[in-house]
VOBA-1610 file (N, C-alpha, C; in pm, whole numbers, padded with zeros to 5 digits, always signed):
BEGIN
Met+13997-01174+05511Met+13920-01283+05570Met+13888-01385+05462Gly+13890-01516+05500Gly+13859-01619+05404Gly+13779-01731+05468Ile+13700-01804+05389Ile+13621-01918+05436Ile+13689-02044+05386Phe+13703-02144+05474Phe+13772-02264+05433Phe+13709-02387+05499Asn+13739-02505+05445Asn+13700-02633+05503Asn+13826-02714+05526Ser+13844-02762+05650Ser+13963-02840+05680Ser+13927-02958+05768Tyr+13947-03079+05716Tyr+13920-03198+05795Tyr+14024-03215+05904Leu+14145-03157+05882Leu+14251-03170+05981Leu+14227-03078+06100Leu+14184-02952+06075Leu+14162-02856+06182Leu+14027-02875+06247Gly+13929-02915+06165Gly+13797-02935+06220Gly+13736-02804+06266Ser+13640-02814+06358Ser+13571-02695+06407Ser+13642-02641+06530Val+13753-02575+06508Val+13832-02525+06620Val+13854-02375+06602Lys+13893-02311+06713Lys+13932-02171+06710Lys+14075-02164+06759Lys+14164-02118+06674Lys+14304-02111+06713Lys+14376-02006+06628Ser+14498-01969+06667Ser+14579-01872+06594Ser+14709-01937+06551Val+14749-01909+06429Val+14875-01955+06375Val+14941-01836+06307Gly+15052-01788+06361Gly+15118-01671+06304Gly+15026-01551+06309Asn+15003-01494+06191Asn+14914-01378+06186Asn+14773-01415+06141Leu+14740-01544+06151Leu+14608-01592+06112Leu+14530-01640+06233Thr+14401-01605+06237Thr+14311-01653+06341Thr+14201-01731+06272Met+14179-01856+06320Met+14078-01942+06260Met+13969-01971+06363Tyr+13844-01959+06318Tyr+13732-01987+06408Tyr+13612-02030+06327Val+13508-02078+06395Val+13386-02125+06329Val+13273-02033+06365Ala+13199-01989+06265Ala+13082-01903+06286Ala+12967-01959+06206Lys+12858-01995+06273Lys+12740-02052+06208Lys+12774-02171+06122Gly+12862-02255+06175Gly+12897-02377+06105Gly+12997-02360+05993Val+13047-02238+05976Val+13142-02211+05868Val+13278-02180+05927Ser+13383-02242+05874Ser+13519-02216+05920Ser+13572-02090+05853Ile+13624-01999+05934Ile+13669-01869+05882Ile+13811-01842+05928Val+13891-01784+05839Val+14027-01744+05874Val+14039-01593+05854Arg+14098-01526+05953Arg+14111-01380+05947Arg+14257-01343+05976Gly+14309-01251+05896Gly+14446-01204+05917Gly+14452-01099+06026Lys+14564-01096+06100Lys+14587-00997+06206Lys+14700-00905+06165Ala+14687-00778+06204Ala+14795-00683+06176Ala+14916-00719+06261Met+15031-00733+06194Met+15153-00771+06265Met+15222-00651+06328Asn+15213-00533+06263Asn+15281-00414+06314Asn+15178-00306+06347Val+15161-00279+06474Val+15067-00177+06518Val+15147-00055+06563His+15127+00056+06494His+15200+00178+06527His+15121+00263+06624Asn+15185+00308+06727Asn+15119+00392+06826Asn+15104+00534+06770Pro+14980+00579+06751Pro+14960+00712+06692Pro+14983+00824+06793Arg+15015+00790+06917Arg+15032+00892+07019Arg+15169+00881+07086Thr+15273+00868+07005Thr+15408+00867+07060Thr+15441+01006+07112Glu+15543+01015+07193Glu+15583+01144+07251Glu+15616+01245+07141Lys+15686+01199+07038Lys+15722+01288+06928Lys+15599+01342+06859Gln+15500+01255+06836Gln+15378+01299+06768Gln+15297+01395+06855Gln+15295+01368+06985Gln+15223+01456+07075Gln+15286+01595+07078Lys+15418+01600+07079Lys+15488+01729+07080Lys+15464+01803+06948Gln+15462+01728+06839Gln+15435+01789+06708Gln+15296+01851+06706Arg+15199+01780+06762Arg+15063+01831+06765Arg+15052+01953+06856Ala+15127+01952+06967Ala+15126+02067+07059Ala+15182+02190+06989Lys+15289+02173+06911Lys+15345+02284+06834Lys+15243+02336+06733Met+15182+02244+06660Met+15085+02282+06558Met+14969+02361+06618Lys+14922+02318+06735Lys+14809+02385+06799Lys+14844+02529+06833Val+14961+02550+06893Val+15004+02684+06932Val+15025+02773+06810Leu+15092+02720+06708Leu+15121+02800+06589Leu+14995+02830+06508Thr+14901+02737+06508Thr+14775+02762+06438Thr+14700+02876+06503Glu+14697+02875+06637Glu+14632+02984+06710Glu+14705+03116+06687Leu+14839+03111+06690Leu+14918+03232+06671Leu+14899+03288+06531Ser+14893+03202+06432Ser+14877+03248+06293Ser+14744+03321+06275Ser+14643+03282+06355Ser+14513+03349+06343Ser+14521+03494+06389Arg+14620+03526+06474Arg+14639+03665+06519Arg+14704+03750+06410Phe+14770+03684+06316Phe+14842+03755+06211Phe+14779+03739+06073Thr+14655+03694+06067Thr+14594+03656+05940Thr+14611+03760+05830Thr+14569+03884+05855Thr+14577+03989+05754Thr+14721+04021+05719Ile+14807+04021+05818Ile+14948+04054+05799Ile+15018+03950+05713Leu+14990+03822+05738Leu+15057+03714+05666Leu+15024+03718+05517Ser+14907+03768+05482Ser+14873+03778+05340Ser+14961+03881+05270Met+15021+03972+05348Met+15113+04070+05292Met+15257+04021+05297Ser+15293+03957+05407Ser+15432+03917+05426Ser+15468+03786+05355Tyr+15365+03707+05321Tyr+15384+03586+05241Tyr+15300+03600+05114Pro+15353+03666+05012Pro+15276+03687+04888Pro+15230+03556+04827Arg+15111+03558+04771Arg+15057+03438+04705Arg+15137+03409+04579Thr+15193+03288+04573Thr+15274+03248+04459Thr+15228+03112+04410Thr+15218+03096+04281Thr+15173+02970+04224Thr+15256+02852+04274Gly+15188+02748+04321Gly+15257+02628+04365Gly+15294+02627+04512Leu+15275+02740+04582Leu+15309+02745+04724Leu+15183+02737+04808Val+15197+02691+04932Val+15083+02672+05020Val+15034+02806+05073His+14920+02800+05143His+14858+02919+05199His+14952+02988+05297Ala+14937+03120+05311Ala+15027+03200+05395Ala+15034+03148+05539Ser+14920+03112+05597Ser+14921+03064+05736Ser+14997+02933+05749Asn+14988+02847+05648Asn+15061+02720+05652Asn+15211+02744+05637Arg+15248+02843+05558Arg+15390+02876+05543Arg+15445+02932+05673Phe+15364+03013+05741Phe+15403+03067+05871Phe+15427+02954+05971Ile+15336+02858+05976Ile+15349+02745+06068Ile+15474+02664+06034Gln+15494+02637+05907Gln+15610+02560+05863Gln+15741+02629+05900Asp+15745+02761+05883Asp+15868+02836+05910Asp+15899+02849+06058Asn+15799+02827+06144Asn+15817+02854+06287Asn+15810+02732+06378Met+15819+02614+06320Met+15816+02492+06402Met+15930+02491+06504Glu+16046+02542+06465Glu+16161+02541+06555Glu+16155+02654+06657Ala+16060+02746+06640Ala+16046+02857+06734Ala+15957+02820+06853Val+15905+02698+06853Val+15819+02651+06961Val+15886+02532+07031Gln+15897+02541+07162Gln+15954+02433+07242Gln+15843+02368+07325Val+15846+02235+07335Val+15745+02161+07411Val+15815+02081+07520Asp+15774+02099+07647Asp+15837+02028+07757Asp+15776+01889+07774Asp+15823+01815+07875Asp+15777+01678+07897Asp+15631+01671+07938Glu+15576+01782+07983Glu+15434+01786+08020Glu+15348+01834+07904Met+15409+01841+07786Met+15341+01881+07663Met+15294+02026+07666Lys+15364+02110+07741Lys+15334+02253+07742Lys+15422+02321+07638Ala+15359+02390+07544Ala+15431+02455+07435Ala+15459+02601+07467Thr+15582+02645+07437Thr+15623+02783+07461Thr+15683+02842+07334Val+15638+02961+07297Val+15689+03027+07177Val+15811+03111+07212Asp+15919+03092+07137Asp+16038+03176+07149Asp+16020+03291+07049Phe+15972+03405+07097Phe+15943+03516+07008Phe+16069+03574+06945Gly+16184+03542+07002Gly+16309+03587+06943Gly+16341+03516+06814Gln+16282+03398+06793Gln+16306+03321+06671Gln+16193+03332+06570Leu+16084+03397+06610Leu+15967+03402+06523Leu+15997+03474+06392Thr+15942+03419+06284Thr+15957+03482+06152Thr+15819+03503+06092Leu+15801+03617+06027Leu+15672+03652+05969Leu+15678+03672+05818Ser+15793+03647+05761Ser+15808+03664+05616Ser+15925+03580+05568Ala+15927+03555+05439Ala+16038+03481+05380Ala+16052+03525+05236Gly+16169+03571+05200Gly+16188+03616+05063Gly+16333+03651+05036Lys+16361+03690+04913Lys+16498+03715+04870Lys+16537+03862+04869Leu+16441+03951+04897Leu+16475+04093+04900Leu+16565+04123+05019Lys+16652+04220+05004Lys+16743+04258+05112Lys+16666+04332+05221Pro+16685+04296+05348Pro+16617+04367+05456Pro+16664+04512+05465Val+16591+04593+05537Val+16628+04732+05559Val+16659+04750+05707Lys+16753+04838+05738Lys+16789+04863+05877Lys+16688+04957+05941Ile+16626+04910+06049Ile+16524+04988+06118Ile+16548+04981+06269Ser+16535+05093+06336Ser+16541+05096+06482Ser+16408+05149+06534Val+16375+05115+06659Val+16248+05161+06717Val+16273+05217+06857Arg+16214+05335+06882Arg+16223+05399+07012Arg+16082+05419+07067Cys+16072+05407+07197Cys+15944+05429+07262Cys+15953+05554+07350Ala+15852+05641+07339Ala+15850+05762+07420Ala+15841+05726+07568Glu+15884+05818+07653Glu+15886+05793+07797Glu+15748+05761+07852Asp+15645+05819+07792Asp+15509+05793+07840Asp+15453+05662+07786Gly+15528+05595+07699Gly+15487+05466+07645Gly+15375+05472+07545Glu+15344+05592+07493Glu+15230+05607+07403Glu+15270+05629+07257Thr+15396+05659+07232Thr+15440+05688+07095Thr+15563+05607+07058Leu+15563+05555+06936Leu+15676+05481+06883Leu+15737+05558+06766Thr+15870+05558+06759Thr+15939+05622+06648Thr+16024+05517+06577Phe+15994+05493+06450Phe+16071+05400+06369Phe+16165+05479+06279Thr+16291+05444+06282Thr+16391+05513+06199Thr+16454+05412+06105Gln+16445+05437+05975Gln+16502+05344+05877Gln+16609+05412+05793Thr+16707+05333+05757Thr+16818+05382+05676Thr+16780+05383+05529Ala+16806+05495+05459Ala+16778+05504+05316Ala+16871+05411+05241Gln+16823+05352+05132Gln+16901+05258+05052Gln+16890+05292+04904Ala+17001+05285+04834Ala+17004+05312+04691Ala+16985+05183+04611Gln+16961+05195+04484Gln+16941+05080+04395Gln+17064+04991+04389Lys+17041+04861+04408Lys+17144+04760+04389Lys+17078+04624+04387Leu+17156+04517+04382Leu+17101+04384+04373Leu+17007+04356+04490Ala+16885+04309+04459Ala+16782+04277+04558Ala+16734+04399+04636Val+16762+04517+04583Val+16718+04642+04646Val+16661+04734+04540Asn+16532+04763+04552Asn+16467+04860+04463Asn+16425+04979+04548Pro+16460+05101+04506Pro+16426+05219+04586Pro+16277+05231+04618Lys+16192+05165+04539Lys+16047+05173+04561Lys+15996+05069+04661Asp+16082+04974+04701Asp+16042+04877+04803Asp+16001+04952+04928Arg+15898+04902+04997Arg+15850+04969+05117Arg+15870+04881+05241Ala+15903+04945+05352Ala+15925+04875+05478Ala+15797+04871+05562Tyr+15783+04763+05637Tyr+15669+04747+05728Tyr+15721+04694+05862Val+15653+04732+05969Val+15685+04678+06100Val+15559+04614+06158Val+15574+04491+06205Val+15464+04421+06269Val+15487+04425+06420Ala+15384+04462+06493Ala+15392+04465+06639Ala+15298+04361+06696Tyr+15342+04292+06802Tyr+15258+04191+06866Tyr+15261+04210+07016Glu+15143+04224+07075Glu+15130+04240+07220Glu+15096+04104+07279Lys+15190+04046+07354Lys+15178+03907+07397Lys+15069+03884+07500Glu+15041+03982+07585Glu+14936+03964+07685Glu+14798+03983+07623Gln+14783+04083+07539Gln+14656+04107+07471Gln+14633+04010+07355Lys+14743+03949+07310Lys+14738+03858+07195Lys+14680+03929+07072Glu+14734+04049+07049Glu+14690+04129+06936Glu+14808+04170+06850Ala+14784+04180+06721Ala+14890+04220+06627Ala+14847+04343+06549Asp+14944+04424+06510Asp+14918+04541+06426Asp+15035+04555+06330Ile+15011+04626+06221Ile+15118+04648+06123Ile+15124+04796+06089Phe+15247+04846+06080Phe+15270+04987+06050Phe+15344+05000+05917Glu+15290+05082+05829Glu+15354+05108+05701Glu+15458+05218+05718Leu+15581+05189+05681Leu+15688+05287+05692Leu+15716+05348+05556Lys+15838+05390+05534Lys+15874+05460+05411Lys+15938+05365+05310Thr+15959+05417+05189Thr+16028+05338+05087Thr+16178+05338+05118Arg+16249+05249+05051Arg+16394+05243+05071Arg+16459+05378+05035Lys+16412+05439+04928Lys+16472+05564+04881Lys+16456+05676+04983Glu+16339+05681+05047Glu+16310+05789+05142Glu+16386+05773+05273Gly+16367+05659+05337Gly+16425+05642+05469Gly+16367+05744+05566Gly+16432+05758+05682Gly+16387+05859+05778Gly+16296+05803+05886Glu+16224+05891+05954Glu+16145+05853+06071Glu+15995+05843+06040Thr+15931+05750+06111Thr+15786+05736+06107Thr+15736+05726+06250Leu+15646+05815+06290Leu+15591+05814+06425Leu+15452+05752+06424Val+15426+05663+06520Val+15294+05601+06532Val+15254+05598+06679Asn+15125+05592+06702Asn+15073+05581+06838Asn+15060+05435+06877Met+15093+05404+07002Met+15074+05269+07051Met+14925+05237+07055Pro+14888+05117+07012Pro+14747+05078+07021Pro+14697+05083+07166Glu+14570+05107+07181Glu+14510+05120+07314Glu+14528+04992+07396Asp+14560+05010+07523Asp+14576+04900+07620Asp+14703+04817+07599Trp+14789+04856+07509Trp+14915+04784+07488Trp+15021+04836+07585Gln+15104+04744+07633Gln+15217+04779+07718Gln+15346+04747+07644Ile+15437+04843+07640Ile+15559+04825+07562Ile+15641+04705+07606Asp+15638+04674+07736Asp+15715+04560+07787Asp+15662+04426+07736Asn+15539+04425+07687Asn+15480+04301+07637Asn+15484+04292+07485Cys+15551+04387+07421Cys+15548+04395+07275Cys+15673+04337+07209Glu+15651+04277+07094Glu+15758+04231+07006Glu+15740+04302+06872Phe+15854+04336+06808Phe+15849+04409+06681Phe+15931+04336+06575Tyr+15873+04325+06456Tyr+15937+04256+06345Tyr+15922+04341+06218Ala+16029+04349+06141Ala+16028+04429+06018Ala+16050+04341+05896Phe+15990+04382+05785Phe+16016+04318+05657Phe+15994+04422+05547Val+16042+04391+05428Val+16029+04480+05313Val+15947+04408+05205Arg+15864+04486+05135Arg+15784+04430+05026Arg+15800+04517+04902Asn+15807+04453+04785Asn+15823+04532+04663Asn+15693+04600+04626Glu+15700+04691+04529Glu+15586+04776+04495Glu+15465+04696+04448Ser+15488+04587+04377Ser+15377+04506+04326Ser+15324+04407+04428Gly+15394+04393+04540Gly+15348+04303+04645Gly+15373+04157+04619Thr+15465+04127+04529Thr+15492+03987+04492Thr+15618+03929+04556Gln+15700+04016+04619Gln+15823+03969+04682Gln+15842+04039+04816Thr+15907+03968+04907Thr+15936+04024+05039Thr+16079+03989+05082Ser+16119+04047+05193Ser+16248+04012+05253Ser+16223+03915+05367Arg+16327+03864+05425Arg+16312+03785+05546Arg+16281+03880+05662Thr+16242+03824+05775Thr+16203+03903+05891Thr+16325+03947+05972Thr+16319+04072+06021Thr+16419+04122+06113Thr+16350+04158+06244Arg+16398+04103+06354Arg+16341+04137+06484Arg+16405+04266+06535Leu+16322+04356+06590Leu+16369+04485+06637Leu+16375+04488+06789Thr+16474+04559+06840Thr+16488+04578+06984Thr+16449+04721+07019Val+16359+04736+07113Val+16309+04869+07149Val+16406+04939+07243Thr+16429+05067+07217Thr+16507+05152+07307Thr+16418+05264+07358Ala+16453+05323+07470Ala+16372+05429+07530Ala+16424+05567+07489Asp+16334+05661+07470Asp+16372+05799+07439Asp+16434+05864+07564
//
């Protein structure tokens, strides 16, 4: 904004280009106008916010787990933010701005360690889970002391749990009880491996449940 005196313009109010001139209390004033106004609520931005809202809520269900699956490393963002960043493509938003999570694409860890092969079976009564992992010997990105974990998520209850399995060297079966009020048809299972010091992990592997 600027104050000016003009014998040619006199005491008038008018606009020229991006300038608006008017008189206030006997003083001639010129004010600039913004030429480019960006809409902060474009469809793309609205969809981005819808994704962020869903993933932020989902990350709160995995808070304790994410601190294990995303080890704290200097220079990297908080575990929940890394989870959100890694899963933006796992959320689809329709034209009505309704966000849907594709649990088949969900990832709960990111790292360079080699994943371990794990299968999961559910007992006929739906109360017991059996995890079977393949033993692995020492090689690149594989340490026999690395330990496997399985994360379970019940979509209707919106609850998460984590099960500690065996080391790579041991392999074999681990039996666990289904959490109370959980239904196997509503559950998703994800596995990852973490080294002994807890500073490195593998990428996430989604597990498919089979029946005993």
